[in-house]
TORMIDREN-450002 format. One record per residue: residue in one letter; z, x, y of N, C-alpha, C in turn. Coordinates in steps of 0.001 Angstrom, whole numbers, padded with zeros to 6 digits, always signed. Example, Ala and Ser with C-alpha at 12.3 -4.5 7.8 and 13.67 -1.06 7.14 Angstrom:
// residues 2
A+007800+013190-005690+007800+012300-004500+007800+013200-003300/S+007080+012850-002250+007140+013670-001060+007870+012900+000030/
This chain:
// residues 372
X-019284-015193-030664-018748-014209-031627-018998-014735-033033/X-019578-013917-033884-019863-014331-035251-018572-014573-036003/X-018663-015403-037082-017467-015743-037857-016801-014497-038420/X-017595-013523-038938-017026-012295-039503-016280-011506-038432/X-016863-011406-037214-016211-010673-036128-014934-011376-035692/X-014967-012711-035667-013789-013457-035265-012653-013242-036257/X-012993-013219-037554-011960-012976-038565-011353-011592-038415/X-012187-010590-038167-011682-009224-037980-010801-009146-036732/X-011219-009884-035700-010443-009918-034469-009052-010491-034738/X-008997-011601-035471-007711-012213-035815-006854-011263-036656/X-007516-010586-037629-006765-009692-038512-006174-008518-037732/X-006972-007951-036822-006491-006821-036020-005342-007249-035131/X-005450-008457-034578-004394-008964-033719-003106-009163-034502/X-003246-009745-035703-002063-009989-036532-001411-008696-036977/X-002236-007669-037202-001706-006385-037663-001131-005557-036530/X-001330-006000-035318-000794-005267-034174-001617-004056-033795/X-002891-004001-034224-003726-002837-033930-004675-003097-032765/X-004598-004266-032158-005459-004601-031028-004607-004650-029765/X-004958-003820-028769-004165-003790-027539-004451-005014-026690/X-003542-005267-025748-003733-006399-024837-005015-006212-024030/X-005283-004954-023642-006505-004682-022874-007744-004980-023708/X-007732-004565-024997-008857-004864-025894-009007-006368-026071/X-007868-007041-026171-007861-008491-026341-008621-009165-025203/X-008272-008786-023953-008947-009383-022796-010421-008981-022745/X-010710-007746-023137-012104-007285-023108-012961-008087-024071/X-012428-008377-025260-013183-009148-026245-013434-010555-025735/X-012383-011175-025188-012560-012534-024670-013576-012560-023532/X-013518-011544-022669-014446-011495-021539-015889-011338-022012/X-016074-010677-023154-017429-010413-023642-018104-011656-024202/X-017301-012637-024548-017876-013843-025168-017626-015099-024349/X-016945-014967-023243-016575-016131-022468-015267-016698-022976/X-014906-017870-022499-013642-018476-022903-013749-018988-024329/X-012788-018629-025167-012778-019101-026547-011413-019670-026857/X-011393-020563-027808-010128-021105-028280-009762-020365-029541/X-008586-019772-029560-008193-018924-030678-006724-019124-030973/X-006414-019330-032217-005026-019429-032628-004498-018032-032854/X-003493-017613-032040-002941-016274-032119-001721-016293-033010/X-001676-015491-034057-000512-015461-034928+000751-015153-034129/X+001838-015852-034447+003084-015696-033701+003587-014273-033728/X+003472-013595-034849+003977-012225-034953+003230-011309-034004/X+001910-011548-033874+001121-010705-032971+001518-010947-031526/X+001758-012232-031165+002112-012547-029783+003377-011814-029363/X+004277-011589-030288+005523-010931-029963+005345-009434-029702/X+004208-008870-030110+004006-007435-029934+003342-007109-028591/X+002937-008132-027844+002281-007857-026574+003234-007123-025638/X+002757-006096-024949+003613-005364-024012+003771-006128-022707/X+004519-005537-021805+004668-006131-020479+003318-006164-019765/X+003204-007038-018786+001968-007160-018012+002261-006822-016553/X+001455-005928-015987+001653-005442-014624+000483-005901-013757/X+000791-006594-012673-000202-007088-011722-000135-006158-010516/X-001211-005388-010267-001084-004302-009304-002418-003941-008663/X-002369-002911-007811-003544-002399-007103-004376-001494-008011/X-005694-001406-007777-006514-000451-008525-005975+000973-008363/X-005930+001691-009454-005428+003061-009445-003992+003163-009904/X-003199+002126-009667-001795+002161-010070-001620+001954-011580/X-002722+001725-012275-002651+001604-013732-002817+002960-014430/X-002904+004039-013671-003068+005376-014257-001868+005726-015137/X-002146+006290-016300-001071+006618-017243-000104+007633-016650/X-000575+008482-015745+000290+009498-015132+001359+008883-014232/X+001216+007605-013887+002204+006943-013046+003310+006274-013858/X+003262+006448-015186+004326+005930-016060+004611+006962-017154/X+004995+008185-016784+005157+009263-017763+006104+008879-018901/X+005632+009143-020129+006390+008934-021370+006596+007468-021728/X+006162+006545-020879+006415+005131-021172+005657+004666-022417/X+004359+004951-022479+003552+004469-023600+004065+005018-024928/X+004422+006304-024924+004919+006924-026146+006250+006310-026569/X+007113+006034-025605+008436+005489-025921+008356+004078-026492/X+007388+003303-026012+007318+001902-026420+006181+001611-027398/X+005393+002607-027728+004363+002424-028743+003171+001621-028291/X+003051+001367-027021+001903+000610-026504+001825+000811-024999/X+000626+000668-024463+000476+000720-023011+000666-000682-022444/X+001107-000788-021202+001220-002119-020593-000160-002747-020444/X-000171-004035-020252-001394-004739-019895-001474-004787-018374/X-002660-004566-017837-002815-004542-016385-003835-005577-015928/X-003533-006218-014826-004490-007029-014097-004439-006541-012660/X-005612-006293-012059-005674-005674-010741-006091-006682-009673/X-005562-006494-008458-005945-007345-007336-006457-006490-006194/X-007183-007130-005280-007818-006400-004179-006981-006392-002916/X-006127-007411-002737-005295-007435-001538-004034-008256-001798/X-003110-008173-000853-001815-008828-001012-001918-010344-001120/X-002803-010934-000342-002920-012391-000383-003418-012865-001741/X-004393-012161-002303-004894-012530-003627-003767-012522-004655/X-002948-011476-004616-001848-011363-005577-000866-012519-005405/X-000489-012784-004172+000501-013836-003909-000004-015205-004371/X-001215-015566-003978-001710-016903-004288-001930-017103-005785/X-002296-016057-006492-002500-016185-007938-001174-016478-008644/X-000121-015759-008260+001180-015994-008897+001767-017324-008416/X+001596-017650-007151+002086-018928-006634+001424-020100-007339/X+000182-019877-007818-000548-020938-008515-000154-021062-009982/X+000703-020143-010474+001177-020295-011842+001023-019095-012745/X+000227-018103-012349+000078-016904-013171+001402-016150-013227/X+001787-015680-014405+003079-015015-014549+002953-013660-015251/X+002827-012566-014459+002937-011226-015029+004415-010861-015165/X+004691-009714-015734+006066-009219-015817+006479-008579-014495/X+005569-007774-013950+005838-007007-012734+004678-007162-011755/X+004980-007030-010466+003954-007059-009437+004312-005997-008408/X+003299-005484-007653+003553-004395-006714+002988-004703-005321/X+003563-005681-004633+003103-006015-003279+003596-005020-002237/X+003037-005121-001037+003454-004271+000073+004685-004869+000748/X+005498-004009+001341+006833-004400+001826+006851-005644+002704/X+005848-005792+003580+005894-006920+004505+005659-008263+003826/X+005264-008240+002541+005016-009478+001807+006226-009933+000994/X+007227-009074+000832+008304-009384-000107+009086-010645+000254/X+009331-010852+001534+010058-012041+001937+009338-013313+001529/X+008035-013271+001644+007230-014434+001259+007340-014715-000242/X+007265-013660-001050+007407-013806-002503+008797-014323-002858/X+009806-013734-002232+011184-014103-002556+011477-015548-002151/X+011050-015937-000957+011325-017280-000458+010631-018349-001298/X+009537-017968-001948+008821-018915-002807+009416-018978-004215/X+010471-018199-004452+011113-018214-005763+010321-017517-006850/X+009443-016590-006457+008568-015927-007434+009147-014629-007987/X+010244-014149-007405+010839-012883-007833+012259-013102-008345/X+012706-012175-009190+014106-012200-009599+014750-010867-009232/X+016058-010859-009005+016729-009631-008558+016605-008497-009561/X+016620-007276-009031+016557-006061-009844+017932-005409-009848/X+018413-005074-011032+019688-004367-011179+019399-002874-011085/X+019582-002290-009902+019206-000892-009700+020071+000075-010503/X+021217-000391-011028+022048+000488-011865+021368+000797-013189/X+020319+000050-013523+019574+000285-014759+018408+001257-014545/X+018292+001807-013348+017199+002725-013014+017770+004123-012765/X+017537+005026-013682+018106+006372-013568+017590+007112-012347/X+016352+006833-011935+015748+007558-010815+015985+006901-009458/X+016707+005787-009439+016891+005068-008178+017625+005918-007137/X+018559+006734-007582+019331+007562-006652+018475+008614-005963/X+017286+008909-006528+016414+009938-005962+015422+009390-004942/X+015467+008092-004682+014567+007500-003702+014945+007976-002297/X+013939+008284-001496+014184+008670-000102+015006+007583+000589/X+016116+007935+001235+017015+006930+001824+016322+005955+002766/X+015383+006451+003560+014706+005570+004521+013916+004470+003825/X+013465+004732+002596+012753+003711+001823+013720+002770+001129/X+014778+003323+000609+015755+002525-000134+016415+001480+000764/X+016491+001772+002063+017218+000906+002993+016329-000057+003773/X+015064-000210+003389+014183-001146+004093+014731-002568+003936/X+015002-003264+005031+015602-004605+004942+014802-005584+004088/X+013477-005456+004103+012639-006412+003363+012918-006410+001865/X+013481-005315+001344+013707-005214-000099+014981-005922-000535/X+015826-006278+000425+017141-006830+000097+017256-008277+000575/X+018133-009005-000091+018560-010312+000383+020050-010407+000078/X+020869-010144+001075+022301-010050+000833+022608-008846-000039/X+023316-009075-001119+023669-007991-002035+022637-007796-003131/X+021564-008558-003103+020562-008485-004176+019333-007694-003734/X+018764-006949-004684+017554-006162-004448+016380-006827-005143/X+015292-007025-004407+014123-007704-004974+012889-006806-005069/X+012985-005589-004553+011857-004678-004639+012326-003239-004655/X+011631-002399-005416+011942-000972-005494+010749-000199-004943/X+010926+000672-003944+009809+001430-003371+009060+002218-004438/X+007730+002254-004291+006889+002968-005260+005994+003992-004565/X+005231+003553-003578+004305+004438-002854+004275+004018-001391/X+003919+004969-000517+003856+004650+000906+002807+005504+001602/X+002446+005069+002797+001471+005822+003585+001567+005427+005047/X+000829+006149+005883+000955+005978+007332-000366+005664+008011/X-000250+005000+009130-001360+004842+010071-000906+005477+011378/X-001709+006394+011896-001365+007048+013150-002653+007512+013827/X-002531+008515+014688-003681+009019+015446-004149+010332+014836/X-005384+010346+014371-006021+011600+013953-006786+012132+015167/X-006620+013424+015447-007294+013971+016624-007843+015373+016329/X-008881+015729+017036-009470+017065+016931-008620+018031+017737/X-007861+018881+017049-006947+019809+017722-007700+020798+018607/X-008900+021176+018177-009667+022132+018963-010240+021514+020232/X-010442+020198+020226-011018+019508+021375-009971+018786+022218/X-008770+018634+021670-007675+017982+022392-006381+018755+022138/X-006315+020009+022603-005136+020841+022312-003842+020272+022870/X-003923+019505+023944-002702+018931+024524-002082+017877+023607/X-002853+017423+022613-002332+016446+021668-001183+016962+020828/X-001069+018271+020716+000040+018847+019940+001384+018583+020605/X+001381+018477+021925+002638+018362+022663+002906+016974+023228/X+001866+016194+023448+002036+014858+024022+001534+013840+023006/X+002425+013429+022103+002015+012559+021000+002442+011119+021288/X+001443+010292+021544+001693+008895+021899+000460+008067+021573/X+000682+006784+021262-000453+005874+021064-001249+005723+022354/X-000670+006139+023478-001383+006059+024759-002673+006863+024765/X-002796+007836+023855-004020+008640+023829-005238+007761+023552/X-005030+006625+022888-006147+005719+022617-006514+004883+023840/X-005834+005148+024953-006165+004532+026247-006422+005601+027314/X-006692+006825+026900-006870+007934+027830-008277+007879+028429/X-008357+007594+029728-009653+007463+030398-010456+008759+030351/X-009770+009903+030230-010483+011182+030151-011250+011326+028835/X-010913+010488+027847-011592+010530+026552-012562+009363+026376/X-012913+008710+027462-013780+007534+027396-015046+007825+026601/X-015361+006940+025674-016540+007094+024832-016324+007972+023619/X-015121+008548+023490-014854+009444+022356-013563+009043+021615/X-013243+007762+021713-012086+007188+021025-012593+006155+020026/X-011986+006085+018849-012339+005060+017860-011079+004308+017447/X-011214+003010+017288-010105+002161+016867-010525+001408+015600/X-009560+001105+014767-009863+000365+013544-010202-001088+013868/X-011147-001637+013147-011536-003030+013311-010553-003893+012520/X-009365-004038+013062-008294-004767+012392-007325-005303+013432/X-007049-006592+013374-006097-007169+014312-004753-006469+014232/X-004261-006232+013007-002957-005589+012856-002916-004251+013582/X-003989-003465+013445-004023-002150+014073-004005-002255+015591/X-004956-002978+016147-005110-002968+017605-003948-003654+018314/X-003507-004782+017787-002441-005533+018453-001113-004787+018363/X-000815-004214+017195+000433-003463+017064+000423-002232+017964/X-000711-001523+018038-000803-000357+018913-000533-000738+020370/X-001185-001802+020825-001014-002225+022209+000428-002659+022478/X+001011-003382+021531+002382-003851+021709+003365-002682+021784/X+003136-001648+020986+004032-000491+021014+003910+000255+022342/X+002695+000408+022825+002491+001077+024109+003152+000296+025242/X+003128-001028+025132+003717-001888+026161+005231-002022+026023/X+005779-001490+024944+007224-001536+024751+007735-002877+024251/X+006881-003652+023596+007288-004952+023056+008043-004704+021743/X+009296-005111+021695+010168-004766+020567+009735-005408+019258/X+009368-006681+019282+008994-007383+018051+007634-008035+018222/X+006564-007285+017969+005228-007843+018177+004889-008992+017240/X+005601-009085+016118+005268-010086+015100+005653-011502+015520/X+006453-011631+016565+006869-012962+017032+006571-013151+018515/X+005566-012462+019024+005255-012525+020453+004948-013949+020911/X+005400-014247+022116+005058-015508+022755+003828-015357+023623/X+003497-016393+024366+002254-016409+025159+002215-015293+026201/X+003335-015041+026870+003340-014045+027947+003036-012654+027404/X+003691-012272+026292+003447-010941+025714+002057-010850+025117/X+001573-011918+024525+000216-011902+023970-000823-011715+025073/X-000564-012273+026242-001487-012093+027359-001461-010640+027846/X-000292-010022+027852-000196-008600+028203-000990-007746+027201/X-000885-008088+025930-001629-007360+024897-003129-007551+025090/X-003541-008777+025412-004962-009041+025636-005505-008128+026737/X-004794-008053+027839-005243-007224+028953-005320-005757+028553/X-004356-005313+027753-004344-003913+027309-005522-003632+026384/X-005853-004559+025524-006960-004365+024590-008316-004441+025295/X-008409-005238+026328-009648-005273+027107-009837-003946+027840/X-008741-003376+028308-008797-002051+028926-009278-001010+027915/X-008748-001079+026693-009140-000113+025669-010605-000269+025253/X-011055-001510+025175-012421-001781+024729-013449-000986+025528/X-013211-000824+026806-014164-000115+027662-014164+001385+027426/X-013172+001893+026701-013058+003334+026462-013541+003751+025069/X-013806+002781+024207-014094+003079+022801-015544+003486+022550/X-015693+004381+021572-017024+004659+021044-017422+003543+020096/X-016452+003090+019275-016697+001988+018342-015388+001574+017674/X-015425+000393+017047-014388-000032+016117-014877+000338+014722/X-014051+001051+013963-014515+001474+012630-014020+000522+011546/X-014854+000372+010525-014504-000500+009405-014291+000271+008114/X-014894+001453+008004-014758+002253+006789-014376+003684+007119/X-013632+004320+006198-013176+005693+006418-014324+006653+006661/X-015397+006516+005914-016496+007480+006027-017100+007467+007427/X-017201+006289+008022-017735+006161+009380-016848+006904+010368/X-015552+006726+010248-014614+007407+011130-014649+008913+010926/X-014587+009328+009671-014514+010759+009371-015756+011497+009849/X-016928+010900+009677-018145+011559+010126-018155+011736+011641/X-017649+010748+012368-017612+010848+013828-016640+011931+014286/X-015557+012135+013549-014629+013212+013880-015214+014571+013509/X-015980+014627+012447-016635+015878+012047-017596+016349+013138/X-018417+015439+013645-019432+015815+014632-018837+016027+016028/X-017626+015512+016256-017033+015595+017587-017399+014422+018468/X-018172+013465+017900-018478+012248+018655-017169+011559+019052/X-016193+011624+018152-014875+011054+018399-013847+012179+018398/X-012922+012129+019351-011874+013143+019464-010534+012613+018970/X-010279+011309+019183-009008+010715+018776-009272+009320+018230/X-008530+008969+017163-008775+007679+016522-007570+007237+015700/X-007458+005932+015521-006511+005359+014559-007001+005755+013164/X-006102+006271+012324-006541+006676+010989-005389+006814+010015/X-005721+007209+008792-004763+007267+007689-004601+008685+007160/X-003528+008904+006395-003267+010203+005773-004473+010684+004968/X-005093+009769+004230-006205+010154+003348-007366+010729+004147/X-007639+010183+005336-008717+010725+006165-008350+012106+006685/X-007087+012290+007028-006631+013607+007474-006898+014644+006392/X-006523+014331+005147-006720+015262+004040-008204+015529+003803/X-009022+014468+003876-010460+014616+003655-011080+015538+004703/X-010687+015385+005952-011239+016211+007026-010784+017665+006909/X-009539+017875+006509-009053+019244+006341-009771+019954+005192/X-010116+019214+004153-010873+019825+003051-012245+020291+003519/X-012728+019717+004612-014020+020103+005181-013845+021126+006309/X-012628+021664+006424-012308+022693+007413-012482+022224+008857/X-012224+020925+009083-012232+020394+010444-010819+020532+011003/X-010708+021034+012221-009401+021311+012836-008821+020011+013400/X-008126+019268+012543-007570+017978+012950-006050+017963+012802/X-005419+017086+013566-003975+016873+013477-003668+015404+013279/X-002433+015122+012902-001969+013751+012658-000709+013555+013478/X-000799+012728+014500+000323+012577+015418+001491+011798+014804/X+002672+012104+015306+003859+011270+015076+004228+010726+016454/X+003609+009615+016858+003774+009115+018230+005229+008794+018556/X+005598+008991+019804+006980+008712+020208+007310+007224+020082/X+006277+006371+020076+006528+004936+019889+006724+004572+018417/X+006410+005523+017529+006572+005283+016098+005241+005365+015359/X+005310+005839+014113+004141+005863+013241+004217+004625+012351/X+003094+003952+012143+003076+002742+011325+003084+003115+009849/X+003933+002466+009070+004103+002830+007659+004135+001591+006773/X+003385+001661+005660+003425+000612+004634+004109+001171+003387/X+004699+000282+002593+005360+000675+001349+004995-000336+000257/X+004370+000132-000818+004143-000722-001983+005382-000664-002871/X+005829-001827-003325+007090-001936-004064+006862-002571-005436/X+007702-002233-006387+007640-002834-007709+008689-003938-007797/X+008267-005113-008276+009141-006279-008323+009074-006951-009692/X+010184-007547-010103+010242-008355-011320+009859-009789-010969/X+008925-010351-011727+008479-011719-011475+009387-012698-012220/X+009811-013730-011519+010655-014746-012141+009900-015410-013289/X+010564-015542-014420+009972-016156-015618+008780-015372-016142/X+008730-014076-015834+007643-013240-016342+007820-012950-017824/X+006722-012658-018522+006772-012416-019959+007224-010991-020286/X+007395-010712-021565+007687-009356-022020+009166-009043-022060/X+009452-007886-022622+010825-007440-022802+011368-006866-021493/X+012537-007336-021061+013096-006899-019789+013434-005412-019788/X+013896-004906-020920+014222-003484-021002+012979-002637-020784/X+011852-003068-021357+010588-002361-021131+010209-002396-019657/X+010437-003542-019021+010102-003675-017607+010906-002683-016767/X+012186-002555-017054+013018-001601-016320+012579-000166-016598/X+012204+000122-017836+011724+001468-018163+010443+001785-017400/X+009586+000775-017245+008342+000975-016500+008642+001272-015029/X+009532+000490-014429+009896+000727-013024+010449+002140-012861/X+011322+002536-013783+011970+003846-013682+010972+004984-013861/X+010011+004804-014763+008985+005833-014956+008186+006043-013675/X+007887+004963-012965+007146+005064-011715+007933+005711-010601/X+009262+005744-010746+010122+006386-009750+010353+007867-010031/X+009826+008369-011121+010071+009760-011498+009377+010726-010536/X+009884+011939-010473+009261+012969-009636+007854+013288-010135/X+007668+013219-011447+006346+013505-012021+005314+012479-011557/X+005673+011196-011609+004758+010155-011136+004513+010301-009638/X+005570+010642-008901+005434+010808-007463+004491+011932-007087/X+004562+013041-007821+003662+014165-007548+002210+013759-007776/X+001979+012939-008802+000621+012456-009076+000122+011584-007914/X+000987+010713-007396+000608+009883-006249+000178+010741-005065/X+000968+011770-004787+000681+012638-003641-000621+013405-003852/X-000750+014014-005022-001905+014876-005279-003200+014108-005486/X-003121+012938-006093-004330+012197-006453-004767+011224-005380/X-003822+010474-004816-004168+009426-003857-003876+009805-002411/X-003066+010826-002206-002683+011153-000844-001628+010218-000301/X-000939+009498-001201+000141+008603-000795+001473+009339-000869/X+002451+008861-000116+003789+009385-000244+004464+008818-001477/X+005393+009582-002052+006149+009144-003226+007503+008616-002804/X+008059+007723-003623+009411+007232-003349+010444+008299-003678/X+010203+009087-004719+011156+010098-005184+011133+011317-004260/X+012273+011630-003669+012345+012765-002742+011983+014071-003434/X+012362+014218-004710+012097+015460-005428+010629+015701-005709/X+009805+014646-005650+008376+014812-005921+007732+015763-004921/X+008188+015740-003679+007591+016571-002636+007853+018055-002880/X+008929+018359-003585+009264+019747-003882+008352+020337-004953/X+007663+019483-005695+006786+019957-006771+005327+020033-006350/X+005034+019637-005117+003659+019625-004613+003432+020845-003725/X+002258+021431-003814+001925+022614-003021+002083+022315-001527/X+002742+023198-000782+002921+022987+000657+001613+022723+001394/X+000535+023366+000950-000756+023163+001615-001229+021718+001477/X-000978+021124+000314-001367+019726+000109-000561+018805+001032/X+000721+019044+001127+001557+018233+002007+001121+018384+003463/X+000753+019600+003851+000276+019830+005221-001018+019068+005472/X-001895+019043+004470-003157+018312+004599-002917+016832+004873/X-001837+016295+004305-001534+014872+004441-000611+014564+005608/X-000132+015607+006290+000833+015393+007365+002196+014984+006845/X+002506+015389+005594+003759+014982+004947+004678+016160+004645/X+004604+017210+005466+005481+018359+005234+006951+017980+005338/X+007238+016995+006183+008616+016549+006393+008692+015041+006152/X+008711+014609+004889+008698+013158+004625+009888+012429+005210/X+011061+013070+005212+012240+012428+005783+012039+012164+007274/X+011529+013179+007990+011293+013025+009422+010214+011997+009713/X+009169+011991+008883+008066+011052+009080+008552+009616+008902/X+009363+009391+007885+009890+008042+007653+010898+007643+008726/X+011667+008611+009219+012634+008313+010280+011917+007871+011556/X+010690+008370+011761+009907+008012+012943+009015+006801+012701/X+009159+006176+011544+008276+005078+011155+008695+003740+011726/X+007685+002925+011960+007889+001492+012170+007163+000812+011021/X+007931+000247+010104+007342-000352+008910+006631-001655+009268/X+005455-001845+008650+004719-003078+008889+005607-004279+008581/X+005547-005296+009451+006413-006461+009308+005635-007735+009032/X+006346-008841+009046+005776-010150+008719+005444-010902+010010/X+004205-011322+010127+003772-012049+011315+004277-013496+011305/X+004756-013961+012447+004950-015386+012626+003561-016031+012561/X+003372-017091+011779+002035-017666+011596+001323-018014+012896/X+002044-018568+013855+001397-018939+015117+001001-017718+015931/X+001852-016696+015913+001520-015455+016616+000290-014821+015994/X+000263-014782+014665-000875-014173+013970-002174-014928+014272/X-002122-016232+014216-003324-017036+014468-003866-016759+015865/X-002984-016722+016859-003407-016458+018237-003953-015042+018375/X-003290-014062+017717-003712-012663+017822-005069-012446+017172/X-005316-013082+016037-006612-012950+015360-007722-013498+016246/X-007509-014675+016797-008514-015292+017662-008753-014434+018908/X-007679-013919+019476-007780-013075+020660-008610-011825+020381/X-008352-011159+019256-009080-009935+018939-010570-010218+018723/X-010880-011324+018068-012303-011666+017868-013006-011901+019196/X-012318-012514+020143-012885-012734+021468-013123-011411+022194/X-012168-010490+022059-012308-009193+022717-013473-008411+022114/X-013588-008415+020793-014691-007695+020134-016049-008287+020536/X-016093-009582+020750-017357-010229+021111-017904-009687+022413/X-017017-009150+023260-017465-008595+024541-017711-007108+024522/X-017666-006498+023305-017824-005041+023193-019254-004630+023460/
């Protein structure tokens, strides 16, 4: 950076006319630089949010930027492990948005601080089934506030499997009559949890050797019935479009995509339970920025307006119950979310794996795939 540009950069920073995002962009354009930041400018930096791509959309924090005179600073991560290890290594944002099954890990590591929900005007509007998720609480303290959620279940061709409307079970992914026309996700979490639910195993996350062997046998049985294990949505959706696949593990977003193409598909609510994830907003211990701004940001994300944007744009469920009332019924039908309360009541929320169980399950699934 030339001396003249560096001086202008310092002046803009001191005057408060350079955003945190611009600040990082300038540094990234020149590599790492050593710069003395005026103290007055440092105090004007907004809160910093560490989150998933897409969650930085201005529509997910209505009126926040205008109220505080600046937009938050955002840093994005690709998966839950990346977020956890970065903060565990010393990075300190103001807020982070991990998925529900990770919260215990964050809390136990001392990386989060409790949230005073009485400071959130929209907290009372959260769907009860989300507000009461055990992972968000530790005794009387709350460490996470629900933000967005979604489901994994069975997408099926209603025209090719009409009986699926009445007999909804994960067992359909083991139906010998559909041999060669079933698809399963290439994911240990998906296949092992599905098999465990069909087998009636109450807590798959802590399975011992005997239950893991039962799951292995069930997955080997399924392997012989599959058309393929899918890794990307487009691969799955195309197979359902052509009819190559009749039933498959899938997500709300794929259901909506297929309906937009006028494919006659349904989204089961299996009697064993639909798998559900929840992304939550959390306060980071010793995080920077003004705490009042942080609470305002959390509350803005809980608004019905932000929730409607989540539903319409991403196909995710909103935490705010009132958000569903503002979305077109056809859109909710496309996502299988006409009855969010009922869908959540039938949910089995993703949980935390015992490390030894997970290690054995991962190795087992790789062995099974090797024989496909």
